[in-house]
C-alpha positions, 0 to 999 in steps of 0.5 A, a space after each residue: 500500500 502506498 504510504 501516501 494513501 495511508 496518511 492524511 498529510 504529505 507535509 505536516 509542520 507544527 510550530 516549525 522553526 528552522 535556523 541557520 547559524 543559530 539565527 531563525 530563518 523560517 517560522 514558527 510555521 503551521 502548514 499542512 499539505 494533503 495528497 494531490 495538492 499543488 502548493 506554490 511557495 513565494 516570498 522575497 529574497 532571503 525569506 527562507 524558501 530554500 531553507 524550507 526546501 532543504 527541510 522538506 528533503 530531510 536535509 535540515 532538521 527542525 530547530 523547534 516544533 515538528 515536521 513530518 514528510 510522508 508520515 516520516 518525522 524529521 529528526 526522529 526517524 531514519 531518512 533513507 526511505 524519505 530520500 527515495 520518495 521525495 523527488 527534488 529538482 533544483 540548481 543545487 544538484 549541479 555542484 554534484 555533477 561530474 563533468 563527464 556525466 551525460 544527461 542519461 546518467 544524471 537522470 538514471 542514477 536518481 534511482 541509486 541515490 547518486 549523481 553520475 556513475 562514479 560510484 555505481 552504474 544504473 541497470 537497464 530498467 533504470 536507464 529505460 525509465 530515464 529515457 522515458 522521462 527525458 522523452 516526456 520533457 522533450 530532451 530524449 535526443 540529448 541523452 548522450 550529451 554531457 550535462 554541462 554541454 546543454 542549455 539552461 532550459 535543457 538542464 531544467 528539464 533534466 532536473 525534473 526528469 531526474 526528480 520523477 524517474 524514481 516515481 516519488 510520492 512528493 515533488 519539490 521544484 525549487 525555482 524551476 524557471 529561473 534564468 529562462 528566456 520568455 519562450 523557454 519559460 513558457 514552454 517549460 511552464 506548459 509542460 509542467 501543467 500538462 504533466 500535473 494534469 496527467 498525474 493528479 495524485 502526486 503532490 508538489 511544492 513549487 518555489 518561485 518569486 514570480 506569479 507568471 511562473 505559477 502553473 494553472 494547475 496549482 491549488 494552494 499558496 504559502 506566502 512568506 514575509 522577509 522575516 520567514 513568517 507565514 503571511 498567508 496560506 491556503 487555496 490559491 484563489 483566496 491567499 494569492 491577492 494584491 494585498 497579501 503580495 504587497 505585504 509580503 514584498 513590502 511594496 504596493 503591488 497589483 495582481 491581475 490576469 488569470 490562472 496560468 497567466 498571472 501578471 504582477 505590477 506596481 501599484 503607482 499613484 499618479 502625482 497630481 499637477 500640484 505635486 512636485 516630481 522631485 
């Protein structure tokens, strides 16, 4: 029986506090993610989004409070099973990649818990699954290409293919669109939306700075302020608002558009003829 179906929560944080070098970075945070929910985590630079992502992988333990991922309590239970069940896609993986690693090796070794073939080589089944995921994200023709010889957009797709190759129970996408040009971002966003429609039972958490990068399939949002406190959370239709975004980023902002096509602009009041421009 899949453990996700045996538990009520994919993520269960209670009075969670995360620290770096003794300094509080996130929390206290109460947060619950149910199976099948697709959450977007937003907030200004330095608010602790990346720190939270590390905690969700079990790679950073709570300073205070409790955090359970897929029914496994972080800091109190072995994490080997968790690492196999949480798929992570993010730039932090790149520092672990050897220069000679191909895209196929990068994706296929996810099932071994390694990056590349320095320590172990994936079997035929893992390689076949990796090819399937590379094809799903449109980069199968680059399977034999060295990881560092492909474009940024192709790397981003390979990150997601690797995260999904072991059939995870939770997917973490850490700024998957960062640095992409508008066309590449649009292409990857639509692929993420298509994938999530085809896999409605798999929960994901997507970290981003930009409302334009929120997939139309997202269901919930967690907004953090600059101090790492939760400013708003809940169904996206209610929690994603001009008021909440303005408070989170500390500037008057105006949200417009629709799901999958959000636009965020500055809310600027026109000066009257009597106001000085200087």
